[in-house]
TORLUMMAR-932550 format. One record per residue (C-alpha): residue number from 1; z, x, y. Coordinates in steps of 0.2 Angstrom, whole numbers, plus 5000, padded with zeros to 4 digits. Layout:
# TORLUMMAR-932550
NUM; Z; X; Y;
...
# end
This chain:
# TORLUMMAR-932550
1; 5028; 4889; 5084;
2; 5015; 4899; 5093;
3; 5026; 4915; 5091;
4; 5029; 4911; 5072;
5; 5011; 4909; 5069;
6; 5006; 4925; 5077;
7; 5018; 4934; 5066;
8; 5012; 4926; 5050;
9; 4995; 4934; 5054;
10; 5003; 4951; 5053;
11; 4995; 4963; 5040;
12; 4980; 4952; 5037;
13; 4971; 4948; 5053;
14; 4963; 4966; 5052;
15; 4952; 4960; 5038;
16; 4949; 4943; 5044;
17; 4930; 4946; 5046;
18; 4928; 4955; 5029;
19; 4916; 4947; 5017;
20; 4924; 4934; 5005;
21; 4915; 4930; 4988;
22; 4920; 4914; 4981;
23; 4923; 4921; 4963;
24; 4939; 4911; 4960;
25; 4940; 4920; 4943;
26; 4956; 4912; 4937;
27; 4953; 4894; 4945;
28; 4935; 4894; 4937;
29; 4941; 4900; 4920;
30; 4957; 4889; 4918;
31; 4961; 4871; 4923;
32; 4978; 4865; 4927;
33; 4978; 4855; 4911;
34; 4974; 4871; 4901;
35; 4989; 4880; 4909;
36; 5000; 4865; 4906;
37; 4995; 4865; 4887;
38; 4998; 4884; 4885;
39; 5013; 4886; 4896;
40; 5029; 4890; 4886;
41; 5043; 4878; 4892;
42; 5056; 4886; 4903;
43; 5070; 4885; 4889;
44; 5058; 4895; 4877;
45; 5052; 4908; 4890;
46; 5061; 4924; 4885;
47; 5051; 4938; 4892;
48; 5065; 4950; 4893;
49; 5081; 4955; 4882;
50; 5097; 4945; 4886;
51; 5110; 4954; 4875;
52; 5116; 4972; 4874;
53; 5109; 4972; 4856;
54; 5092; 4967; 4861;
55; 5092; 4980; 4875;
56; 5098; 4994; 4865;
57; 5085; 4990; 4852;
58; 5071; 4992; 4865;
59; 5078; 5006; 4876;
60; 5082; 5024; 4872;
61; 5101; 5028; 4873;
62; 5098; 5039; 4889;
63; 5090; 5024; 4898;
64; 5104; 5012; 4893;
65; 5116; 5025; 4900;
66; 5106; 5027; 4916;
67; 5105; 5008; 4919;
68; 5123; 5006; 4917;
69; 5127; 5021; 4928;
70; 5116; 5013; 4942;
71; 5127; 4998; 4941;
72; 5143; 5008; 4941;
73; 5137; 5016; 4957;
74; 5137; 4999; 4966;
75; 5151; 4991; 4957;
76; 5162; 4991; 4973;
77; 5147; 4988; 4985;
78; 5152; 4977; 5000;
79; 5139; 4963; 5002;
80; 5140; 4961; 5021;
81; 5134; 4947; 5031;
82; 5119; 4952; 5042;
83; 5125; 4950; 5061;
84; 5115; 4940; 5073;
85; 5114; 4955; 5084;
86; 5106; 4966; 5070;
87; 5093; 4952; 5067;
88; 5089; 4953; 5086;
89; 5085; 4971; 5085;
90; 5067; 4968; 5082;
91; 5064; 4958; 5098;
92; 5076; 4968; 5109;
93; 5071; 4986; 5104;
94; 5058; 4985; 5091;
95; 5069; 4993; 5078;
96; 5067; 4987; 5060;
97; 5079; 5000; 5052;
98; 5096; 4992; 5054;
99; 5091; 4975; 5047;
100; 5081; 4983; 5033;
101; 5096; 4994; 5027;
102; 5107; 4979; 5026;
103; 5095; 4967; 5018;
104; 5086; 4978; 5006;
105; 5103; 4986; 5001;
106; 5110; 4970; 4996;
107; 5096; 4966; 4985;
108; 5094; 4983; 4977;
109; 5113; 4983; 4973;
110; 5112; 4966; 4965;
111; 5098; 4970; 4954;
112; 5106; 4986; 4948;
113; 5122; 4976; 4944;
114; 5112; 4962; 4935;
115; 5103; 4974; 4924;
116; 5119; 4985; 4921;
117; 5128; 4969; 4915;
118; 5114; 4963; 4904;
119; 5112; 4980; 4896;
120; 5131; 4983; 4894;
121; 5136; 4965; 4891;
122; 5155; 4967; 4894;
123; 5158; 4956; 4909;
124; 5162; 4972; 4920;
125; 5149; 4968; 4933;
126; 5150; 4949; 4934;
127; 5162; 4947; 4948;
128; 5152; 4959; 4959;
129; 5136; 4949; 4954;
130; 5144; 4933; 4959;
131; 5149; 4939; 4976;
132; 5131; 4946; 4979;
133; 5122; 4931; 4974;
134; 5133; 4920; 4985;
135; 5131; 4932; 5000;
136; 5112; 4932; 4999;
137; 5112; 4913; 4997;
138; 5123; 4912; 5013;
139; 5110; 4921; 5023;
140; 5100; 4910; 5035;
141; 5083; 4919; 5031;
142; 5079; 4930; 5016;
143; 5065; 4939; 5025;
144; 5064; 4951; 5040;
145; 5064; 4947; 5058;
146; 5048; 4957; 5061;
147; 5040; 4942; 5051;
148; 5046; 4929; 5063;
149; 5041; 4938; 5079;
150; 5047; 4932; 5096;
151; 5063; 4923; 5090;
152; 5073; 4936; 5081;
153; 5084; 4923; 5073;
154; 5076; 4911; 5061;
155; 5073; 4893; 5063;
156; 5083; 4886; 5048;
157; 5074; 4870; 5049;
158; 5057; 4878; 5045;
159; 5059; 4891; 5031;
160; 5046; 4904; 5032;
161; 5039; 4913; 5016;
162; 5037; 4931; 5019;
163; 5036; 4946; 5007;
164; 5055; 4948; 5006;
165; 5059; 4930; 5005;
166; 5048; 4930; 4990;
167; 5056; 4946; 4983;
168; 5074; 4938; 4986;
169; 5069; 4923; 4976;
170; 5064; 4934; 4961;
171; 5080; 4944; 4962;
172; 5090; 4928; 4961;
173; 5080; 4922; 4947;
174; 5083; 4938; 4937;
175; 5102; 4935; 4941;
176; 5100; 4918; 4934;
177; 5090; 4923; 4918;
178; 5101; 4938; 4914;
179; 5119; 4933; 4918;
180; 5117; 4914; 4922;
181; 5129; 4909; 4908;
182; 5142; 4921; 4914;
183; 5141; 4915; 4931;
184; 5143; 4897; 4925;
185; 5160; 4903; 4918;
186; 5166; 4908; 4935;
187; 5159; 4892; 4944;
188; 5145; 4881; 4939;
189; 5139; 4878; 4957;
190; 5133; 4896; 4958;
191; 5117; 4893; 4948;
192; 5114; 4877; 4956;
193; 5115; 4886; 4973;
194; 5102; 4899; 4967;
195; 5090; 4885; 4963;
196; 5093; 4874; 4978;
197; 5090; 4889; 4990;
198; 5075; 4896; 4981;
199; 5067; 4878; 4980;
200; 5071; 4876; 4999;
201; 5065; 4893; 5005;
202; 5050; 4896; 4993;
203; 5045; 4882; 4981;
204; 5044; 4868; 4994;
205; 5035; 4878; 5007;
206; 5022; 4884; 4995;
207; 5020; 4867; 4987;
208; 5019; 4857; 5003;
209; 5010; 4868; 5016;
210; 5003; 4885; 5009;
211; 4988; 4884; 5021;
212; 4999; 4888; 5036;
213; 5000; 4906; 5030;
214; 4986; 4918; 5034;
215; 4989; 4927; 5018;
216; 4983; 4911; 5009;
217; 4967; 4909; 5019;
218; 4952; 4902; 5009;
219; 4940; 4908; 5022;
220; 4946; 4926; 5026;
221; 4950; 4941; 5016;
222; 4969; 4943; 5013;
223; 4978; 4959; 5010;
224; 4993; 4965; 4999;
225; 5005; 4951; 5006;
226; 4995; 4939; 4994;
227; 4997; 4947; 4977;
228; 5014; 4953; 4982;
229; 5021; 4936; 4986;
230; 5011; 4927; 4971;
231; 5019; 4939; 4959;
232; 5037; 4935; 4965;
233; 5033; 4916; 4966;
234; 5027; 4916; 4948;
235; 5043; 4925; 4943;
236; 5054; 4913; 4951;
237; 5045; 4898; 4946;
238; 5044; 4903; 4928;
239; 5062; 4908; 4926;
240; 5071; 4894; 4937;
241; 5060; 4879; 4937;
242; 5066; 4866; 4924;
243; 5054; 4852; 4929;
244; 5040; 4857; 4917;
245; 5026; 4848; 4927;
246; 5032; 4855; 4943;
247; 5033; 4872; 4935;
248; 5015; 4872; 4928;
249; 5009; 4866; 4945;
250; 5017; 4880; 4954;
251; 5011; 4893; 4942;
252; 4993; 4886; 4944;
253; 4994; 4886; 4963;
254; 5000; 4904; 4962;
255; 4985; 4908; 4951;
256; 4973; 4900; 4964;
257; 4982; 4909; 4977;
258; 4979; 4926; 4968;
259; 4961; 4921; 4967;
260; 4961; 4922; 4986;
261; 4965; 4941; 4986;
262; 4952; 4944; 4972;
263; 4939; 4935; 4982;
264; 4942; 4946; 4997;
265; 4938; 4962; 4987;
266; 4921; 4970; 4987;
267; 4912; 4973; 4971;
268; 4919; 4990; 4968;
269; 4937; 4984; 4969;
270; 4941; 4996; 4984;
271; 4957; 4994; 4993;
272; 4955; 4997; 5012;
273; 4974; 4998; 5014;
274; 4974; 5014; 5005;
275; 4983; 5020; 4988;
276; 5001; 5018; 4994;
277; 4997; 5000; 4998;
278; 4988; 4998; 4982;
279; 5005; 4999; 4973;
280; 5009; 4983; 4983;
281; 4992; 4975; 4981;
282; 4981; 4979; 4965;
283; 4997; 4983; 4956;
284; 5004; 4966; 4960;
285; 4988; 4958; 4953;
286; 4993; 4967; 4937;
287; 5011; 4960; 4939;
288; 5004; 4943; 4940;
289; 4992; 4945; 4925;
290; 5006; 4951; 4915;
291; 5017; 4936; 4919;
292; 5003; 4924; 4916;
293; 4999; 4932; 4898;
294; 5018; 4932; 4894;
295; 5021; 4914; 4899;
296; 5005; 4906; 4891;
297; 5006; 4916; 4875;
298; 4991; 4927; 4880;
299; 4980; 4912; 4883;
300; 4978; 4915; 4901;
301; 4970; 4932; 4905;
302; 4959; 4941; 4917;
303; 4960; 4959; 4911;
304; 4942; 4958; 4904;
305; 4935; 4954; 4922;
306; 4925; 4969; 4928;
307; 4932; 4967; 4946;
308; 4950; 4969; 4939;
309; 4945; 4984; 4930;
310; 4937; 4992; 4945;
311; 4952; 4987; 4956;
312; 4963; 4997; 4944;
313; 4952; 5012; 4944;
314; 4953; 5014; 4963;
315; 4970; 5022; 4962;
316; 4965; 5037; 4952;
317; 4948; 5039; 4961;
318; 4958; 5042; 4977;
319; 4971; 5054; 4969;
320; 4969; 5072; 4977;
321; 4983; 5082; 4968;
322; 5001; 5081; 4963;
323; 5008; 5068; 4975;
324; 4994; 5068; 4988;
325; 4982; 5054; 4989;
326; 4968; 5049; 5001;
327; 4977; 5041; 5016;
328; 4965; 5033; 5028;
329; 4972; 5019; 5039;
330; 4991; 5016; 5037;
331; 4992; 5024; 5020;
332; 5005; 5038; 5017;
333; 4998; 5055; 5012;
334; 5011; 5057; 4998;
335; 5018; 5046; 4985;
336; 5025; 5048; 4968;
337; 5015; 5036; 4957;
338; 5023; 5024; 4945;
339; 5016; 5031; 4930;
340; 5023; 5019; 4917;
341; 5015; 5004; 4926;
342; 4998; 5014; 4927;
343; 4999; 5017; 4909;
344; 5003; 4999; 4905;
345; 4989; 4993; 4916;
346; 4976; 5005; 4909;
347; 4981; 5000; 4891;
348; 4978; 4981; 4895;
349; 4961; 4985; 4902;
350; 4957; 4998; 4889;
351; 4954; 5011; 4903;
352; 4958; 5028; 4895;
353; 4957; 5037; 4912;
354; 4970; 5026; 4919;
355; 4981; 5027; 4904;
356; 4981; 5046; 4905;
357; 4984; 5046; 4924;
358; 4999; 5036; 4920;
359; 5005; 5047; 4907;
360; 5002; 5062; 4918;
361; 5012; 5054; 4932;
362; 5026; 5049; 4920;
363; 5028; 5067; 4915;
364; 5027; 5074; 4933;
365; 5038; 5061; 4941;
366; 5048; 5052; 4927;
367; 5059; 5043; 4939;
368; 5046; 5037; 4951;
369; 5047; 5019; 4956;
370; 5034; 5008; 4965;
371; 5035; 5004; 4983;
372; 5053; 5008; 4987;
373; 5060; 4998; 4972;
374; 5052; 4982; 4976;
375; 5042; 4972; 4962;
376; 5057; 4971; 4951;
377; 5048; 4963; 4937;
378; 5038; 4979; 4936;
379; 5053; 4989; 4935;
380; 5060; 4979; 4920;
381; 5043; 4980; 4911;
382; 5043; 4999; 4914;
383; 5060; 5000; 4905;
384; 5054; 4990; 4890;
385; 5039; 5002; 4888;
386; 5047; 5019; 4888;
387; 5049; 5019; 4869;
388; 5031; 5015; 4867;
389; 5024; 5030; 4877;
390; 5015; 5042; 4867;
391; 5024; 5059; 4863;
392; 5008; 5069; 4865;
393; 5005; 5078; 4882;
394; 4994; 5069; 4894;
395; 4976; 5074; 4895;
396; 4972; 5068; 4913;
397; 4958; 5076; 4922;
398; 4955; 5071; 4940;
399; 4938; 5063; 4943;
400; 4925; 5075; 4950;
401; 4918; 5062; 4963;
402; 4918; 5044; 4967;
403; 4909; 5032; 4979;
404; 4917; 5015; 4983;
405; 4903; 5007; 4992;
406; 4912; 4991; 4997;
407; 4924; 5001; 5008;
408; 4912; 5016; 5011;
409; 4924; 5029; 5004;
410; 4917; 5045; 4996;
411; 4928; 5058; 4987;
412; 4922; 5074; 4979;
413; 4928; 5090; 4972;
414; 4921; 5108; 4971;
415; 4922; 5121; 4958;
416; 4934; 5132; 4969;
417; 4947; 5118; 4972;
418; 4941; 5110; 4987;
419; 4943; 5091; 4989;
420; 4934; 5081; 5002;
421; 4936; 5063; 5006;
422; 4927; 5054; 5020;
423; 4922; 5036; 5025;
424; 4912; 5025; 5036;
425; 4918; 5007; 5036;
426; 4923; 4997; 5051;
427; 4938; 4996; 5063;
428; 4945; 4979; 5057;
429; 4951; 4985; 5041;
430; 4968; 4981; 5034;
431; 4981; 4992; 5042;
432; 4967; 4999; 5053;
433; 4966; 5015; 5062;
434; 4951; 5018; 5073;
435; 4943; 5031; 5062;
436; 4925; 5027; 5057;
437; 4918; 5044; 5051;
438; 4934; 5053; 5048;
439; 4937; 5065; 5034;
440; 4950; 5075; 5026;
441; 4950; 5092; 5016;
442; 4962; 5099; 5003;
443; 4961; 5116; 4994;
444; 4970; 5118; 4977;
445; 4981; 5103; 4981;
446; 4986; 5109; 4999;
447; 4981; 5100; 5015;
448; 4969; 5109; 5026;
449; 4961; 5096; 5037;
450; 4971; 5080; 5037;
451; 4972; 5061; 5042;
452; 4989; 5062; 5050;
453; 4994; 5045; 5043;
454; 5005; 5032; 5051;
455; 5022; 5033; 5060;
456; 5037; 5021; 5058;
457; 5034; 5003; 5058;
458; 5041; 4995; 5074;
459; 5038; 4980; 5085;
460; 5023; 4989; 5093;
461; 5015; 4993; 5076;
462; 5008; 4976; 5073;
463; 5006; 4969; 5091;
464; 4993; 4970; 5105;
465; 5000; 4987; 5109;
466; 4996; 4994; 5091;
467; 4982; 5005; 5098;
468; 4993; 5013; 5111;
469; 5001; 5023; 5096;
470; 4992; 5040; 5095;
471; 4991; 5039; 5076;
472; 4980; 5024; 5077;
473; 4967; 5031; 5089;
474; 4951; 5040; 5085;
475; 4956; 5054; 5097;
476; 4969; 5059; 5084;
477; 4957; 5059; 5069;
478; 4943; 5071; 5065;
479; 4931; 5064; 5076;
480; 4922; 5066; 5093;
481; 4928; 5061; 5110;
482; 4914; 5056; 5122;
483; 4918; 5055; 5141;
484; 4936; 5054; 5137;
485; 4934; 5039; 5126;
486; 4937; 5035; 5108;
487; 4933; 5021; 5096;
488; 4938; 5003; 5098;
489; 4946; 4991; 5086;
490; 4936; 4976; 5079;
491; 4924; 4971; 5066;
492; 4909; 4975; 5076;
493; 4915; 4993; 5078;
494; 4907; 5000; 5062;
495; 4896; 5013; 5054;
496; 4878; 5010; 5053;
497; 4865; 5017; 5041;
498; 4878; 5023; 5029;
499; 4871; 5033; 5014;
500; 4880; 5043; 5000;
501; 4872; 5057; 4991;
502; 4881; 5064; 4975;
503; 4874; 5076; 4963;
504; 4878; 5093; 4956;
505; 4874; 5102; 4972;
506; 4882; 5091; 4985;
507; 4892; 5076; 4989;
508; 4887; 5069; 5007;
509; 4891; 5054; 5017;
510; 4879; 5051; 5032;
511; 4881; 5038; 5045;
512; 4878; 5033; 5063;
513; 4896; 5031; 5070;
514; 4890; 5027; 5088;
515; 4893; 5008; 5086;
516; 4911; 5011; 5083;
517; 4914; 5018; 5101;
518; 4916; 5009; 5117;
519; 4900; 5005; 5126;
520; 4907; 5015; 5141;
521; 4906; 5030; 5131;
522; 4888; 5030; 5133;
523; 4883; 5034; 5115;
524; 4866; 5029; 5110;
525; 4867; 5037; 5093;
526; 4879; 5049; 5084;
527; 4872; 5053; 5067;
528; 4886; 5062; 5057;
529; 4885; 5069; 5040;
530; 4900; 5076; 5030;
531; 4895; 5087; 5016;
532; 4904; 5096; 5002;
533; 4891; 5109; 4998;
534; 4895; 5113; 4980;
535; 4883; 5128; 4979;
536; 4891; 5137; 4994;
537; 4909; 5129; 4991;
538; 4910; 5125; 5010;
539; 4912; 5109; 5020;
540; 4898; 5105; 5033;
541; 4900; 5093; 5047;
542; 4884; 5090; 5056;
543; 4882; 5079; 5071;
544; 4866; 5074; 5079;
545; 4869; 5064; 5095;
546; 4860; 5056; 5110;
547; 4870; 5049; 5125;
548; 4864; 5038; 5139;
549; 4867; 5052; 5151;
550; 4875; 5069; 5153;
551; 4893; 5067; 5149;
552; 4908; 5072; 5159;
553; 4917; 5078; 5144;
554; 4913; 5080; 5125;
555; 4926; 5085; 5112;
556; 4928; 5087; 5094;
557; 4944; 5085; 5085;
558; 4951; 5093; 5070;
559; 4969; 5088; 5063;
560; 4979; 5100; 5053;
561; 4996; 5105; 5047;
562; 4991; 5123; 5044;
563; 4996; 5138; 5054;
564; 4982; 5141; 5066;
565; 4975; 5157; 5074;
566; 4963; 5153; 5089;
567; 4960; 5171; 5094;
568; 4944; 5175; 5086;
569; 4929; 5168; 5095;
570; 4919; 5156; 5084;
571; 4932; 5155; 5070;
572; 4948; 5145; 5069;
573; 4959; 5153; 5056;
574; 4970; 5141; 5046;
575; 4983; 5146; 5034;
576; 4991; 5134; 5022;
577; 5010; 5134; 5017;
578; 5006; 5144; 5001;
579; 4995; 5157; 5010;
580; 4977; 5151; 5007;
581; 4966; 5155; 5022;
582; 4952; 5145; 5029;
583; 4941; 5146; 5044;
584; 4933; 5132; 5054;
585; 4917; 5141; 5060;
586; 4909; 5135; 5077;
587; 4897; 5141; 5090;
588; 4908; 5149; 5103;
589; 4894; 5149; 5115;
590; 4895; 5130; 5116;
591; 4913; 5127; 5112;
592; 4930; 5131; 5120;
593; 4945; 5129; 5108;
594; 4963; 5123; 5112;
595; 4977; 5115; 5103;
596; 4991; 5103; 5106;
597; 5005; 5094; 5096;
598; 5005; 5075; 5096;
599; 5022; 5068; 5100;
600; 5036; 5065; 5088;
601; 5047; 5057; 5101;
602; 5052; 5039; 5100;
603; 5055; 5027; 5085;
604; 5037; 5025; 5081;
605; 5034; 5044; 5078;
606; 5050; 5051; 5070;
607; 5043; 5051; 5053;
608; 5030; 5064; 5058;
609; 5045; 5077; 5059;
610; 5046; 5076; 5040;
611; 5030; 5068; 5033;
612; 5020; 5084; 5030;
613; 5034; 5094; 5022;
614; 5042; 5097; 5039;
615; 5027; 5105; 5046;
616; 5021; 5099; 5063;
617; 5004; 5089; 5065;
618; 4993; 5100; 5076;
619; 4977; 5094; 5085;
620; 4963; 5106; 5087;
621; 4952; 5102; 5102;
622; 4934; 5109; 5104;
623; 4927; 5106; 5121;
624; 4909; 5107; 5124;
625; 4904; 5119; 5138;
626; 4886; 5114; 5142;
627; 4889; 5095; 5140;
628; 4871; 5090; 5135;
629; 4864; 5073; 5134;
630; 4857; 5076; 5117;
631; 4861; 5089; 5105;
632; 4866; 5095; 5087;
633; 4882; 5103; 5082;
634; 4888; 5110; 5065;
635; 4905; 5115; 5060;
636; 4908; 5124; 5043;
637; 4925; 5124; 5035;
638; 4927; 5137; 5021;
639; 4939; 5149; 5013;
640; 4941; 5165; 5023;
# end
């Protein structure tokens, strides 16, 4: 049990010390009795079309054809059992890929078959669905071995609810909803099996002992696991549960569960996991709210809550250009945003900017899906919204600047196409990297100075060895290294005296980052300001530091994917893939310059071979020649 409990902390312990505000927005506004009275009975709850005629009245012909084609592609899909040896990969080698390919592949194939059959309604896909449902019900565990760390194989006497157990329950509930009657004609035991397995693996654990899971903590902030699981629990309970008292109680329990996520957000609604995780966090809150409105005839709603509205706006406030987003911590630098979902969310909260961002994304990336195809209820709602999209061209304009005080993230643009993002914060954020004081810089949509992002998830990624991985270390972020030491992980390692200044002339974040470093580094103060000078169209990095004694080494790091030229003293020339040129200007009397390439060897790092459009991540290292105990340094980054 010790190993199991350790794993259930994955993905949320990093924010365990974050402030929790007991808002309880849903639980305060609605009682269980109110939910019972407003909840549509299961037999009357028809949120989606069920016949070909209904689908065809709501979908464009081209979309109908696309849905059917997706089913045809997997019509002969082989629903394989997952071998025990594949389940053991995680504890033997740390690999998650082989299991994921089999498990996720089965669920993706099944939902494609289910939607194709429902849309076409000719019985052509039913036998394949029958086999898929049975194969998934036969699995010992619906989740992934990484979430039961230490055993590899699941304890079937103790069902564990993780992200993908909940996802699977929702997928099977859609099979029951869309093609249940056709499955009955093959064998009436198949739908009974769907309910029995979902009840055993999701409903009973969440009813009887939800407090065992870190992502249901009432004391500590929780991350994307919570709304992601709540949205799938709501889906499965609403579609499958025929006991109306139990159905209402489950829905209300999931509402209270969702409150726990909202309680952990700051007043600005910032997502410290980053934009790519927002689509599995804030967007899942939207999934939940949609389900609640639909199931209660619009009587349960939270769209009017300022916190929900601010949470929604986070995603466009961290948009850089095209498919680039601010990627502090484990967030990915590139993602194709789910524009239809963003439009729908913006419409619900009456946010014109979010609506236009969604329309822009839909025009730019019309086939984009959220989070690798998970969140299937979102996919279905997107299909049903296509006909409602305005025919006029999007008028989206990126925000000029933003300050998210709760996560201490500043973003800003200049008139010549520069985009700066920087942050303070602390080193116990969700999916944390030790990166207090880091920044990134883009020019006309191209990366100049980067946050390298994360590598591939393996057994080491969420373990005591996490900070052995180079991409989590401050030594591989745009930060100083003092006496060979970087920052440490933990809530006390944070920025102090954080101040943002935003006006027409500048956007500046100033902070003391000394507390984020190990005591052994000997830093008494390190006052850093990161400024976008809008008058000069230049980025200024100013450091004013005091050390306990003369250091043995003092370095400043810049990370880039640009081509670099170090031959000119005092200037590092950077050239972007499209030929833009920039210089990092430094005092060559004080600094020597070198460069290296972080490793791409090993399963944790393989994604860095392709993450940045196949360009290598390069670390620029400026080493101080004089090694003063106190000093000031300035670095200017500007067009050449």
